[in-house]
NULUMBA-229899 format. One record per residue (C-alpha): residue in three letters; y, z, x. Coordinates in Angstrom, 2 decimals. Layout:
N
  voza       yy       zz       xx
   ALA        Y        Z        X
...
***
This chain:
499
  voza       yy       zz       xx
   MET    64.54   115.03   140.23
   LEU    63.29   111.48   140.07
   ARG    60.64   110.72   137.50
   ARG    58.01   108.15   138.30
   SER    57.67   105.77   135.35
   THR    55.05   103.20   134.37
   SER    56.06    99.62   135.14
   ALA    56.39    96.99   132.43
   ARG    53.68    94.97   134.15
   SER    51.22    97.86   133.87
   ARG    52.10    98.43   130.22
   ILE    51.62    94.76   129.36
   VAL    48.24    94.64   131.09
   GLY    47.24    97.97   129.55
   TRP    48.07    96.84   126.01
   MET    46.32    93.52   126.55
   LEU    43.17    95.22   127.80
   MET    43.32    97.68   124.92
   LEU    43.53    94.87   122.37
   LEU    40.74    92.91   124.07
   SER    38.57    96.02   124.20
   ALA    39.11    96.57   120.49
   ALA    38.41    92.89   119.79
   LEU    35.12    93.12   121.68
   ALA    34.04    96.63   120.68
   VAL    34.62    96.36   116.93
   PRO    32.42    93.25   116.42
   THR    29.76    94.59   118.80
   PHE    29.43    97.93   117.03
   GLY    29.81    96.25   113.66
   ILE    27.01    93.81   114.37
   THR    24.83    96.66   115.64
   ILE    25.37    98.65   112.45
   VAL    24.65    95.57   110.31
   TRP    21.49    94.88   112.35
   GLN    20.27    98.43   111.83
   ALA    20.95    98.30   108.09
   GLU    19.20    94.93   107.80
   LEU    16.23    96.18   109.84
   ASP    15.88    99.24   107.61
   ARG    15.91    96.97   104.58
   GLN    13.23    94.73   106.11
   VAL    11.06    97.70   107.11
   ASP    11.29    99.18   103.63
   ALA    10.44    95.82   102.09
   GLN     7.46    95.51   104.44
   LEU     6.12    98.94   103.47
   LEU     6.52    98.17    99.76
   SER     4.74    94.87   100.30
   GLU     1.80    96.64   101.93
   ALA     1.60    99.01    98.95
   ASP     1.50    96.00    96.60
   LYS    -1.28    94.47    98.69
   LEU    -3.27    97.69    98.35
   ARG    -2.94    97.61    94.56
   ALA    -3.99    93.97    94.41
   PHE    -6.92    94.71    96.73
   ALA    -8.08    97.59    94.52
   ARG    -8.11    95.33    91.41
   THR   -10.01    92.39    92.89
   SER   -12.17    93.60    95.78
   ARG   -15.78    94.91    95.77
   ASP   -17.70    97.23    98.01
   PRO   -19.20    94.94   100.73
   TYR   -22.41    97.04   100.84
   SER   -23.21    97.40    97.13
   GLY   -21.21    94.55    95.62
   ASP   -19.86    96.94    92.99
   ARG   -16.32    98.13    92.44
   PHE   -15.16   100.95    94.70
   THR   -15.94   104.37    93.31
   THR   -14.00   106.50    95.82
   GLY   -10.51   106.22    97.18
   ALA   -11.70   106.86   100.75
   SER   -14.07   103.86   100.71
   LEU   -11.35   101.69    99.18
   LEU    -8.88   102.56   101.93
   THR   -11.50   102.08   104.65
   ALA   -12.25    98.57   103.39
   PHE    -8.55    97.76   102.95
   MET    -7.65    98.75   106.54
   ALA   -10.60    96.73   107.81
   VAL    -9.39    93.46   106.32
   HIS    -5.59    94.01   106.38
   ARG    -3.96    94.38   109.75
   PRO    -0.49    95.98   109.81
   GLU     2.57    94.09   111.03
   HIS     3.91    94.49   114.54
   ASN     5.05    98.08   115.31
   ALA     3.36    99.34   112.14
   ALA     0.20   101.36   111.38
   PHE    -1.91   102.65   108.48
   PHE    -3.99   105.78   108.18
   SER    -5.62   107.60   105.29
   VAL    -5.44   111.27   104.37
   VAL    -8.34   112.74   102.41
   ASN    -8.07   116.32   101.08
   GLY    -5.22   117.06   103.52
   ARG    -6.99   115.69   106.60
   ALA    -6.62   112.42   108.47
   ASP    -9.65   110.20   107.75
   ARG    -9.33   106.60   109.01
   ARG    -6.64   104.55   110.70
   SER    -5.93   100.86   111.17
   PRO    -7.20    99.26   114.38
   GLY    -4.82    98.33   117.21
   PRO    -2.54   100.13   119.65
   VAL     0.34   102.24   118.38
   PRO     3.24   103.93   120.23
   VAL     2.10   107.38   119.05
   ARG    -0.90   108.64   117.04
   LEU     0.75   110.29   114.06
   ASP    -2.65   110.84   112.44
   ARG    -3.38   113.36   115.20
   ASP    -0.23   115.37   114.53
   PRO    -1.14   118.25   112.15
   GLU     2.46   118.68   111.00
   VAL     2.79   115.00   110.12
   VAL    -0.56   114.98   108.30
   ALA     0.41   118.10   106.35
   LEU     3.73   116.47   105.44
   MET     1.95   113.36   104.15
   ALA    -0.45   115.52   102.13
   ARG     2.45   117.30   100.44
   THR     4.43   114.17    99.58
   ALA     4.38   113.71    95.80
   ASP     6.10   110.33    95.37
   THR     6.13   106.88    96.96
   ARG     9.71   106.80    98.23
   ILE    10.41   105.47   101.73
   ARG    11.47   108.25   104.09
   SER    12.15   108.80   107.80
   LEU    10.90   111.28   110.36
   ASP    11.45   111.85   114.08
   SER     8.60   111.41   116.53
   ARG     8.04   110.95   120.26
   ALA     8.43   107.20   119.64
   GLY    11.81   107.64   117.92
   THR    12.63   107.28   114.24
   VAL     9.73   106.34   112.01
   ARG     9.94   104.97   108.47
   TYR     6.96   105.86   106.26
   GLY     5.66   105.68   102.75
   VAL     2.73   107.48   101.04
   VAL     0.62   105.68    98.38
   PRO    -1.71   108.03    96.41
   VAL    -5.10   106.45    95.51
   GLN    -6.97   107.68    92.43
   MET   -10.30   106.15    91.35
   ALA   -12.04   106.83    88.02
   GLY   -14.42   109.70    88.45
   ASP   -13.15   110.52    91.95
   HIS   -11.23   113.82    92.08
   VAL   -10.64   113.83    95.84
   ASP    -6.95   113.74    96.92
   THR    -6.75   110.43    98.80
   ARG    -3.60   108.85   100.24
   LEU    -2.68   105.79   102.30
   VAL     0.15   106.37   104.80
   LEU     2.15   103.27   105.74
   VAL     4.12   103.75   108.98
   SER     6.70   101.51   110.71
   PHE     8.12   102.45   114.13
   ARG    11.73   101.58   113.44
   ASP    13.19   102.31   116.90
   ARG    10.66    99.96   118.49
   GLU    11.87    97.25   116.14
   LEU    15.44    97.92   117.30
   ARG    14.66    97.25   120.95
   GLN    15.60    93.61   120.81
   GLU    18.77    94.27   118.85
   ARG    19.80    97.00   121.28
   HIS    19.09    94.70   124.20
   MET    21.37    92.09   122.64
   ALA    24.06    94.74   122.10
   ARG    23.87    95.76   125.76
   LEU    24.18    92.12   126.78
   LEU    27.25    91.78   124.57
   LEU    28.82    94.92   126.07
   ALA    28.07    93.79   129.63
   SER    29.50    90.34   129.05
   GLY    32.50    91.88   127.28
   SER    33.13    94.26   130.19
   PHE    32.99    91.38   132.64
   ALA    35.38    89.44   130.42
   LEU    37.73    92.46   130.37
   VAL    37.79    92.61   134.17
   VAL    38.53    88.88   134.41
   ALA    41.16    89.12   131.66
   GLY    42.75    92.15   133.36
   LEU    43.08    90.35   136.68
   ALA    44.39    87.20   135.01
   SER    46.90    89.13   132.87
   TRP    48.06    91.09   135.93
   LEU    48.83    87.82   137.75
   VAL    50.43    86.19   134.71
   ALA    52.52    89.28   133.90
   GLY    53.68    89.40   137.52
   ARG    54.89    85.80   137.36
   VAL    56.57    86.31   134.00
   LEU    58.29    89.56   135.05
   ALA    59.34    88.34   138.51
   PRO    62.85    87.33   137.31
   ILE    63.25    90.73   135.63
   ARG    62.31    92.49   138.88
   LEU    64.90    90.32   140.59
   VAL    67.49    91.52   138.06
   ARG    66.60    95.15   138.85
   GLN    66.72    94.60   142.62
   THR    70.06    92.84   142.32
   ALA    71.43    95.69   140.20
   GLU    70.30    98.19   142.86
   ARG    72.06    96.24   145.61
   ILE    75.21    96.04   143.51
   SER    75.27    99.80   142.98
   GLU    75.09   100.34   146.74
   THR    77.32    97.56   148.07
   ASP    79.47    95.19   146.01
   LEU    79.58    92.95   142.96
   THR    79.09    89.63   144.74
   GLN    75.32    89.42   144.14
   ARG    74.16    86.78   141.64
   LEU    70.81    85.75   140.20
   PRO    69.40    82.24   140.59
   VAL    69.01    80.53   137.21
   ARG    65.90    78.37   136.93
   GLY    64.65    76.61   133.83
   ASN    65.87    77.00   130.26
   ASP    63.65    79.75   128.85
   ASP    64.51    83.30   127.75
   VAL    64.30    84.63   131.32
   ALA    66.77    81.99   132.53
   GLU    69.13    82.97   129.70
   LEU    68.78    86.62   130.74
   ALA    69.70    85.75   134.33
   GLU    72.69    83.72   133.16
   THR    73.87    86.52   130.87
   PHE    73.47    89.00   133.73
   ASN    75.58    86.80   136.02
   HIS    78.32    86.55   133.36
   MET    78.27    90.34   133.05
   LEU    78.65    90.65   136.83
   ASP    81.61    88.26   136.72
   ARG    83.31    90.44   134.11
   LEU    82.53    93.63   136.06
   SER    83.82    92.09   139.27
   GLY    87.05    91.08   137.55
   ALA    87.47    94.53   136.00
   PHE    86.70    96.20   139.34
   THR    89.27    94.06   141.16
   ALA    91.88    94.75   138.48
   GLN    91.17    98.48   138.63
   ARG    91.46    98.52   142.41
   GLN    94.77    96.64   142.30
   PHE    96.04    98.95   139.57
   LEU    95.13   102.07   141.55
   ASP    96.77   100.72   144.69
   GLU    99.95    99.92   142.78
   VAL    99.95   103.28   141.00
   ALA    99.40   105.09   144.30
   HIS   102.32   103.23   145.85
   GLU   104.60   103.78   142.85
   LEU   103.80   107.50   142.64
   ARG   104.01   108.25   146.33
   THR   107.24   106.35   146.92
   PRO   109.54   108.62   144.87
   ILE   107.89   111.70   146.37
   THR   108.55   110.35   149.85
   VAL   112.18   109.50   148.93
   LEU   112.74   112.98   147.52
   ARG   111.32   114.60   150.64
   GLY   113.59   112.47   152.80
   HIS   116.69   113.54   150.90
   LEU   115.65   117.17   150.87
   GLU   115.20   117.18   154.61
   LEU   118.91   116.30   154.91
   MET   119.99   119.33   152.90
   ASP   121.00   122.71   154.26
   GLU   118.02   124.33   156.03
   ASP   119.44   127.85   155.88
   PRO   116.69   129.79   154.04
   ASP   119.20   132.47   152.93
   SER   121.51   130.06   151.14
   ARG   121.01   128.92   147.58
   HIS   120.53   125.35   148.71
   GLY   117.96   126.48   151.26
   GLN   115.96   128.38   148.63
   THR   116.11   125.43   146.27
   ARG   115.06   123.13   149.09
   ALA   111.97   125.29   149.90
   LEU   111.01   125.43   146.22
   LEU   111.32   121.67   145.84
   PHE   109.24   121.11   148.97
   ASP   106.48   123.26   147.48
   GLU   106.56   121.38   144.21
   LEU   106.57   118.01   145.96
   ASP   103.56   119.02   148.00
   ARG   101.87   120.13   144.82
   MET   102.72   116.84   143.12
   ARG   101.36   114.91   146.10
   ARG    98.08   116.85   145.93
   ILE    97.81   116.21   142.18
   VAL    98.42   112.48   142.67
   ASP    95.84   112.31   145.45
   ASP    93.27   114.18   143.34
   LEU    93.85   111.95   140.31
   LEU    93.48   108.81   142.39
   LEU    90.32   110.16   143.98
   LEU    88.85   110.94   140.56
   ALA    89.67   107.41   139.43
   ARG    87.91   105.96   142.47
   ALA    84.79   108.10   141.95
   GLU    83.20   105.50   139.65
   ARG    83.73   102.61   142.06
   PRO    80.72   101.28   144.00
   ASP    82.53   101.73   147.31
   PHE    83.38   105.39   146.68
   LEU    80.78   106.55   149.24
   THR    80.26   105.44   152.82
   LEU    76.81   106.75   153.67
   GLY    75.59   107.47   157.18
   GLN    73.48   109.91   159.19
   THR    75.32   113.23   159.26
   SER    74.50   116.43   161.12
   LEU    74.64   119.34   158.71
   THR    75.32   121.71   161.59
   ASP    78.48   119.85   162.64
   LEU    79.56   119.34   159.03
   VAL    79.35   123.04   158.06
   VAL    80.79   124.45   161.28
   ASP    83.69   121.95   161.36
   THR    84.47   122.62   157.70
   ALA    84.50   126.39   158.30
   ALA    86.86   125.93   161.26
   LYS    89.24   123.82   159.15
   ALA    89.09   126.26   156.22
   GLN    90.45   129.13   158.34
   ALA    93.90   127.64   158.02
   LEU    93.79   128.15   154.25
   GLY    94.10   131.93   154.42
   ARG    93.40   135.11   156.36
   ARG    89.86   135.82   155.22
   HIS    86.67   136.92   156.94
   TRP    85.09   133.48   157.34
   THR    81.33   133.33   158.02
   VAL    78.85   130.55   158.52
   ALA    75.80   132.17   156.89
   GLU    73.08   129.57   157.44
   VAL    72.94   126.11   158.96
   ALA    70.20   123.53   158.50
   ASP    69.87   121.88   161.89
   VAL    69.02   118.45   160.49
   SER    70.66   115.05   160.06
   VAL    70.59   113.47   156.60
   HIS    72.01   110.37   154.95
   LEU    75.26   111.16   153.11
   ASP    79.02   110.57   153.15
   GLU    80.32   113.14   155.64
   GLN    83.97   112.69   154.65
   ARG    83.37   113.16   150.91
   VAL    81.06   116.16   151.35
   THR    83.57   117.78   153.72
   GLN    86.24   117.13   151.10
   ALA    84.10   118.85   148.46
   LEU    83.48   121.89   150.67
   MET    87.19   122.15   151.43
   GLN    87.95   122.10   147.70
   LEU    85.48   124.96   147.23
   ALA    87.09   126.81   150.14
   VAL    90.55   126.37   148.56
   ASN    89.15   127.70   145.29
   ALA    87.60   130.71   147.09
   VAL    90.89   131.50   148.87
   SER    92.82   131.38   145.58
   HIS    90.53   134.02   144.07
   THR    90.26   136.43   147.02
   GLY    92.66   138.60   148.96
   GLU    93.40   139.03   152.64
   GLY    90.38   140.40   154.50
   ASP    87.87   139.41   151.79
   ALA    84.72   137.60   152.92
   ILE    84.02   133.90   152.39
   GLU    80.83   132.32   153.68
   ILE    79.86   128.69   154.08
   GLY    76.28   127.57   154.62
   SER    73.66   124.88   154.27
   ARG    69.91   124.87   153.79
   LEU    67.11   122.32   153.62
   TRP    64.84   123.29   150.74
   ARG    61.97   121.24   149.27
   GLY    63.48   117.90   150.13
   ARG    66.99   118.92   148.99
   VAL    70.18   119.71   150.88
   VAL    71.86   122.84   149.52
   LEU    75.45   123.56   150.62
   TRP    77.48   126.44   149.32
   VAL    80.70   128.42   149.54
   ALA    80.44   132.07   148.46
   ASP    83.19   134.65   148.12
   THR    83.58   138.31   147.18
   GLY    86.16   137.65   144.48
   PRO    85.92   138.50   140.77
   GLY    83.28   135.82   140.14
   VAL    82.99   133.42   137.22
   ALA    82.11   134.49   133.69
   PRO    78.81   133.01   132.42
   GLU    80.56   131.19   129.58
   ASP    82.88   129.44   132.08
   ARG    80.28   128.29   134.61
   GLU    79.83   124.89   133.01
   ARG    83.39   124.26   131.84
   ILE    85.15   124.97   135.13
   PHE    83.85   121.65   136.51
   GLN    85.70   119.75   133.78
   CYS    89.04   118.11   134.46
   PHE    92.13   120.27   133.83
   TYR    90.07   123.37   133.00
   GLN    90.93   126.57   134.88
   GLY    88.56   129.50   134.63
   GLY    90.37   132.83   135.08
   THR    93.67   133.16   136.94
   ALA    94.59   133.24   140.57
   VAL    95.87   136.56   141.91
   PRO    99.66   136.61   142.45
   GLY   100.65   136.17   146.05
   ARG    97.65   134.04   146.92
   ALA    97.23   130.27   147.12
   ALA    99.06   128.41   144.38
   PRO    96.81   127.41   141.50
   GLY    96.19   123.73   140.83
   ILE    95.77   121.97   137.50
   GLY    91.98   122.06   137.32
   LEU    91.05   118.95   139.32
   GLY    89.47   120.46   142.44
   LEU    86.11   121.44   140.96
   ALA    85.99   118.20   138.96
   LEU    86.27   116.36   142.30
   VAL    83.41   118.45   143.69
   ARG    81.24   117.51   140.72
   GLU    82.06   113.78   141.08
   ILE    81.24   113.80   144.80
   ALA    77.92   115.56   144.14
   GLN    76.98   113.14   141.34
   ALA    77.90   110.15   143.49
   HIS    75.16   111.38   145.89
   ASP    72.69   111.73   142.94
   GLY    73.14   115.49   143.18
   VAL    74.64   118.32   141.14
   ALA    77.23   121.03   141.56
   HIS    77.04   124.43   139.90
   VAL    78.23   128.00   140.27
   GLU    76.18   131.19   140.27
   GLU    76.69   134.86   140.98
   ALA    76.70   135.65   144.70
   PRO    74.09   138.19   145.91
   GLY    76.78   140.67   146.94
   GLY    79.07   140.02   144.00
   GLY    81.63   137.29   143.49
   ALA    80.98   133.59   143.03
   ARG    78.72   131.19   144.90
   PHE    79.51   127.49   144.41
   VAL    76.55   125.25   145.26
   ILE    76.29   121.52   145.99
   ASP    72.66   120.35   145.65
   LEU    71.94   116.88   147.08
   PRO    68.77   114.89   147.83
   ALA    67.87   115.03   151.56
   LEU    67.70   111.33   152.39
   HIS    66.09   110.34   155.72
   PRO    65.95   113.75   157.49
   THR    65.54   113.17   161.23
   THR    64.98   116.59   162.84
   GLU    63.26   119.88   162.19
   GLY    65.26   122.37   160.13
   THR    66.48   125.67   161.57
   PHE    68.73   128.48   160.41
   CYS    71.51   130.11   162.39
   GLU    74.18   132.64   161.57
   GLN    77.72   132.45   162.89
   ASP    80.76   134.72   162.61
   LEU    84.04   132.92   163.29
   ASP    86.82   134.69   165.14
   SER    90.51   134.09   164.62
   GLY    90.54   131.24   167.11
   GLY    87.91   129.27   165.27
   ARG    85.17   129.92   167.82
   GLY    81.85   131.50   167.00
   LYS    78.78   133.01   168.52
   ASN    75.51   131.58   167.27
   ARG    72.44   133.71   166.75
   ARG    69.19   131.83   166.17
   LEU    67.22   133.50   163.42
   ARG    63.97   131.69   162.76
   ARG    62.25   128.32   162.77
   LYS    61.51   126.36   159.62
   ARG    58.83   123.79   158.99
   PRO    59.79   120.11   159.22
   ALA    61.39   118.61   156.15
   SER    58.86   117.25   153.67
***
């Protein structure tokens, strides 16, 4: 299964935007917090200053009606509020014997002197500390100054109030402006970084595209080298690597061709000399001749398998093209009948054409058929089938033999490993290369090969490949092959188009 990954361009832009966001957000929130702390300090200083003004007023002022010093706290506070206006977003009011008495002139966001709970709170306050309370106008900072005149036993208090949240309006407006301008700057920076990252990463994308073309075709592709920066050095290093790979690939191909010639030549010479020997099967020479022919054929198969395994890593191992799965499975089943007298069945066929190497996949299915024949007896059932399932091509060969032990299901696809033993009298066992070839062919198609237990007992070897470029709607059919290789098709049901 292919996993969709995040591109380097997206990661670069994402990290840049994250850093810019942090660079903008941290100062903005920091300044806001500092503003709030400074405003609270100024509000508290203002309230304390008003309390000092009240004390100075009480020492120096006289009653405007009698000209004498004030005798009651209520009259003192009334005169004070008449001549001292509070600062902006501030208010005064007096509390006499637990009830609101007078207030300073001017509009206020909310009349706290009309709130019984607030008035009761002010009447209970025993010290002059600055506190906060919540109101309909937001957070309010307040202080209570008790007033006691000689001979006056009435509980009189001056309440100093500052509407803090109203004072923060301007600061919050500035913070919103900063956030808006920062957001706009982020958008502009994101677009600019996306364009710049695209230009910087363009040579790297070219390296990736060239590597993809090399994996599918040949090693002749090269990157253009422009400039003298790090990207140009990367392109030059990549070209040198391709030169080395091309040389190694050419040397490997020449070596394999020479090895194939050197190994096949003595086998051919031996066969030629054996064909001149006595052909009488009853004579000793005839029996030796038949035995040597069998061994030479086995050696030839081993050589061919080893050479094919060596070529599996080469870029030109596959020749992809549109292939009909119906023709591939039915033709393979017809060819496999020559391997042994078994009950051959084409179980299912996906009536669809996909992009794969028909010759290699046929070769893999034939290897699985040979393996099935070597582990079954005459008259046993072997089925071959294909299916299109969730964007994958599934091909299989199932038999009714002894099956594969769970601990061997992974190891049997390794080179030179043989799980179990072939039954005497059946096809001659190999040296453990057939299933390794099946695995290499599946992996060359970006697929996998595995074995599982067949539904009716025995082993079911599966080749699971990606369905590249399906061109028709999938169907299933079942086919029983007779001894002549012909079959009668029976249409079972219709599948949905490949997705």
